[in-house]
C-alpha positions in Angstrom: 144.9 138.9 38.9 145.8 137.0 41.6 143.4 139.2 44.0 140.7 138.2 41.6 141.8 134.7 41.9 141.6 134.4 45.4 138.3 136.4 46.0 136.4 134.1 43.2 138.2 130.9 44.4 136.2 127.7 45.7 137.5 126.0 48.6 136.5 122.7 49.5 136.9 120.7 52.7 139.2 117.4 52.7 137.7 114.8 55.4 138.7 111.4 56.2 135.7 110.4 54.2 136.8 112.3 51.1 136.6 115.6 49.5 133.2 117.6 50.1 131.4 118.2 47.1 129.6 121.2 48.1 132.2 124.0 48.1 132.1 128.1 49.2 134.0 130.9 48.1 133.3 134.3 46.5 131.0 135.8 43.6 131.7 138.8 41.6 129.3 140.4 43.6 130.4 139.3 46.8 134.0 138.6 46.5 135.2 136.6 49.5 138.7 137.6 50.7 140.0 141.5 50.7 143.8 142.3 49.6 145.0 139.4 51.9 147.8 139.7 55.1 151.4 140.4 54.0 149.7 142.1 50.7 151.7 145.3 49.9 148.8 146.7 48.9 146.8 146.0 51.9 147.9 149.1 54.4 147.8 152.1 52.2 144.4 150.8 50.9 143.0 150.1 54.8 144.0 153.8 55.7 141.9 154.8 52.5 138.8 153.0 52.9 139.3 153.7 56.5 139.5 157.3 56.0 136.3 157.3 53.9 134.4 155.9 57.1 135.7 157.7 59.3 135.2 161.5 57.0 131.0 160.0 57.0 130.8 159.1 60.4 132.1 162.5 61.5 130.1 164.7 58.8 127.0 162.9 60.6 128.2 165.2 63.9 129.6 161.6 65.7 132.8 162.4 67.5 133.9 163.5 71.0 136.0 167.0 71.5 138.9 166.1 74.3 140.7 168.9 75.8 144.5 167.6 76.8 145.1 168.0 80.3 148.7 170.1 79.4 148.5 171.8 76.5 144.6 172.9 76.8 144.7 171.6 72.7 141.1 170.8 71.7 141.0 167.6 69.9 137.9 166.0 67.7 138.1 162.1 67.8 135.4 160.2 65.7 137.0 156.7 66.3 140.2 154.5 67.1 141.2 152.6 65.0 143.9 149.5 64.5 143.6 147.5 61.7 140.0 145.3 62.8 140.4 146.8 66.2 138.2 150.1 66.7 137.3 151.9 69.8 133.9 154.3 69.5 133.6 157.5 71.5 130.6 159.0 72.5 130.4 161.9 75.3 127.1 163.0 76.6 128.0 167.2 76.5 124.6 168.1 76.0 123.6 166.6 79.7 120.8 164.7 78.1 119.3 161.8 80.0 120.9 158.9 79.3 118.3 157.0 78.0 118.3 159.7 75.2 121.7 159.6 75.0 122.3 156.0 74.5 119.8 156.3 71.6 122.0 158.6 69.8 124.9 156.2 70.5 122.9 153.5 68.9 122.2 155.9 65.5 125.9 156.5 65.2 126.5 152.6 65.8 124.2 151.6 63.0 126.2 154.3 60.8 129.2 152.8 61.4 128.2 149.0 61.1 126.9 150.5 57.6 129.7 151.9 56.7 131.7 148.8 57.0 129.3 146.8 55.1 129.5 148.9 52.6 133.3 148.2 52.5 132.5 144.4 52.4 133.3 144.0 56.5 131.1 143.4 59.1 130.7 143.7 63.2 130.7 140.4 64.8 128.6 140.1 67.9 130.7 138.2 70.2 134.0 140.8 69.4 131.7 143.8 70.0 130.9 144.9 73.7 130.2 148.4 76.0 130.7 150.5 78.6 128.9 153.5 80.1 130.5 155.8 82.2 127.8 157.0 84.5 128.5 158.9 87.5 126.8 159.4 90.8 127.7 161.6 93.6 127.6 160.6 97.2 128.5 163.4 99.6 130.0 165.1 97.2 132.3 161.9 96.1 131.7 160.7 92.7 131.5 157.1 91.9 130.7 155.0 88.4 127.7 153.3 88.4 127.7 149.8 88.5 126.6 147.3 85.5 123.8 146.2 88.0 122.6 149.9 88.4 122.6 150.4 84.4 120.5 147.5 83.9 117.7 149.8 82.8 119.1 151.6 80.4 118.3 150.4 76.4 120.7 147.6 75.4 123.0 148.6 72.2 122.3 146.4 69.2 124.5 146.2 66.0 123.1 145.6 62.4 124.4 142.0 60.6 124.2 141.7 56.9 121.7 138.8 57.0 119.0 138.4 59.6 117.7 140.9 62.5 120.1 143.2 64.6 121.9 141.4 67.8 122.9 142.7 71.0 126.1 143.2 72.1 127.2 143.0 76.0 127.1 145.8 78.3 130.2 145.1 81.0 130.9 146.3 84.1 133.5 149.6 84.4 135.4 147.7 86.2 135.6 144.6 83.9 138.8 144.2 82.1 138.6 143.2 78.2 141.7 142.2 75.9 142.4 145.2 73.5 145.9 144.4 71.6 147.2 142.2 74.2 146.4 144.1 77.1 143.8 143.6 79.6 142.3 147.3 80.7 139.1 149.0 82.3 137.6 152.3 82.3 138.9 152.3 86.0 142.4 152.0 85.2 142.6 148.6 87.2 145.7 146.6 85.9 145.3 143.6 88.0 143.8 141.3 85.5 146.8 142.0 83.4 148.5 141.3 85.7 147.2 138.0 86.2 147.4 137.3 82.7 151.5 138.2 83.1 151.8 135.7 86.3 150.2 132.8 84.7 151.8 133.3 81.2 155.1 133.3 83.6 154.0 130.0 85.4 153.1 128.2 82.5 156.8 129.1 80.7 158.1 128.2 84.5 156.6 124.7 84.5 157.3 124.2 80.6 161.2 124.5 81.3 161.2 122.6 84.4 159.9 119.2 82.5 161.9 120.1 79.3 165.2 118.4 78.7 167.0 121.6 77.4 170.4 122.5 78.7 171.0 125.5 80.8 172.0 127.5 78.4 169.1 127.0 76.3 166.9 127.5 79.3 168.4 130.5 79.9 168.2 131.8 76.1 164.4 130.8 75.9 164.1 133.4 79.2 165.2 136.5 77.4 163.8 135.5 74.1 160.8 133.8 75.0 159.3 134.9 78.6 160.6 138.5 79.3 159.3 140.0 75.6 155.9 138.6 76.3 155.3 139.5 80.1 157.4 143.1 79.3 154.7 143.5 76.6 152.0 146.2 78.3 154.2 146.9 81.3 154.5 150.7 80.3 150.5 151.4 80.0 149.5 149.1 82.9 148.2 151.1 85.8 149.1 149.2 89.1 150.5 150.3 92.2 154.4 149.8 92.2 154.6 147.6 95.1 152.3 145.1 93.6 154.2 145.5 90.5 157.4 144.6 92.2 
């Protein structure tokens, strides 16, 4: 019953002028919250709902076949999910025109958004973006097309629960995006993440210099606060060893 209470609860904002007279919350038809963070029921329910979404998405024919380099194992990957972070993968295996291929991608993206909406979720435009890995060959050497070269292709949109579909951002293949705390790009350049780690270290250093902590506490902060935050993401970081050193 506590879930029902939270889902139907009405919230009011307290300001310097008193309580607001108009609240916001959920209804029987549109609950305001899910199972809440920390609930033991959340992980299995998330798994069950995500499995149904993936199966429906895959049955519609979306996803990519990938052959592993060492074992030659063929995998069908519909999407990569981690809580609310999702990567949808598409491959132009039929060698279609780029515009026709992106039309297929748009159909897949719309279906994914509709499946989320059917379960009470939605795609936030400010958190959605996409890369287009399209190669051109010059003198037998392949390179990725830049964002400027892709301006003529149709833009991708995501449907919203209320209102018209919203256009999402096309990013250059060399532009890094933050995913699960890592700044990565399709080109594999880890320079942006290295800059973020350096900035984090400099911020910590300036904070320690201006603090009144004893030397022992500063060393403790170094090993328990700074090192773990910088060490995170080093394993998948692709960067020349000399620059990393």
